[in-house]
N, C-alpha and C positions, 0 to 999 in steps of 0.2 A: 358164605354169609348172605342172607337174603337181601337186606337193605344196606345201601351205601349212603354216604353223605350227599352224593349227587341226587339221590332219591328225595332226601329232605329238601334240597334246593328246589326240586321240581314241585314238591307239595306246597312249598311256600309261595312260589310263583302262581300256582293254581289257585291258592287262597286269594292272592291279590287280584287275579282275574275275576274270581267270583264276587269279590267286594266291589269291583269296578262295573258290575252289571247295573246299568242305570234303570233297568226295568224292575229290579228287586226293591221292595219296600216293606214297611210294616214289620210284622212278626218274622217274616222270612229273612229280612235284613238283620233284625236283632239276633236271630239264631245264627246267621253266618258270622256276625261280629263276635259272638260268644265263642263259636268254633275257632275262629281265627286267633282270638286271644289265647285259647287253650293250646293251639298249635304253636304259637309263638313261645309260650312258656316252656313247652316240652322241647322245642327246638333249641332253646338256650341250654337246657340240661344236656341234650345230646352233644352239642358243640363243646360244652365245658368238659364232658367226659372224654371226647376225642382229644381235646387240648391237654387234659391230664395225662392221657396215655402217651402222647408225644413228649410232654415235659418230663415224664418219668424216664423214658428212654434216653433223653438228652442228659438228664441229671446223673445217670449212672455212667455217663461217658461213652455211650454208644455213638459211634460216628455213622450216621445213617447214609446209606447209599440208595440209589434208586431201587425200588422194590422192597425196601426194608422198613417202610413206615408201619406203624401200628395198623392192624387189620382194618379197623374202622375208618382209617384215613386213606387207605390205598384206593387208587382208581380202579373201577371195575375192569376186569380183564376182557379184552375184545375177543 
């Protein structure tokens, strides 16, 4: 799998850093705010999807052991 939830976390923090740039203003700032809102909305969908996958496994009575999380939730392999 190419992207992991940790990648989403990194993208969100990068967006926060861009929004914190005090030298940004005007149209550039408006563009970044719009991009951040879109990223936030998509992030909520990704997280909801991961939660659904986990809830589905738990609902069917799967007792999860380490390494048995739904693929999108697993930590990247080192």
